[in-house]
C-alpha positions, 0 to 999 in steps of 0.5 A: 774219565774216558775222552774220545776212547782214551782214559784220562786222569788229571787233577783239576780244580773243583770249579773247572768247567768241562769245556775248559778242561777239554780245551786247555788241559787236553788241547781238544779245541774243537769244542768251542767256548761261547757264552758260559751260560748254556745259552749258545750251545757251541760247547756241546759234547757227549757225556755217556752218549747224551749231548750236554753243554760242557760249560754247565758241567764241572770237569770233576763231575765227568769223573768215571764217565765217557766224554766224546768231542767233535774230534771223535767223529772222524775215524781213520781219516774218514769223515762222519756223514754229519761232517760230510753233510756240513761240507756238502750243504754249506752248513757252516759259515764262520764255523763257531757253532758247527762242532756243537751242531754236529755233535747234536746232529750226530746224536739225533741221527743215532736215535732217529736215522730219518728225522723230519725237518721239524724234529731236526729243528727241535733238536738244534733249538738249544743252539745259536747260529748267527750266520746261516739262519739254520736252513743249511744246517738242517739240510746238512743233517738231512744230507747225513741222514740220507747218506749214512755211509757218508759215501755220497750214495743216494739214500733218499728213497722213502724220505718224504722230503727227498724230492724237495732236497734234490730240487734244492741241490739242482737249483744250488 
């Protein structure tokens, strides 16, 4: 398989879950292991460009496929806009759900560069956050949509919710 652009070849037990392979074998601990039942979504990674819960995928099933983890978002020392958005809008509290939320948010923005709040909430509906109540996570994804270059430039023109977002920033 290819993981974050690097080809990886390992022998694994047939029952080894992808989340454990990534964490324990490859040392990519950004992918968090939560419930092991696909309920929480903390373990979301991309498999051939699609977000999947890695606790429901056997590592052997990823043979010949492309896997991307949260570690791949930052490139050459530059944060992905989704990572920057989570920092700017306080989208994380304890940080446990954050990698999965970021991977889901990035996949959403790649498909829909300017999603509505409802679309964002639907995209992350398969993931559980026990700290934030989702409001700051939604704002973080909106921030990333408004700043696709991640450079802090104001790219909110044309967004129906842009004025509301600016008001929230002014109040914060």
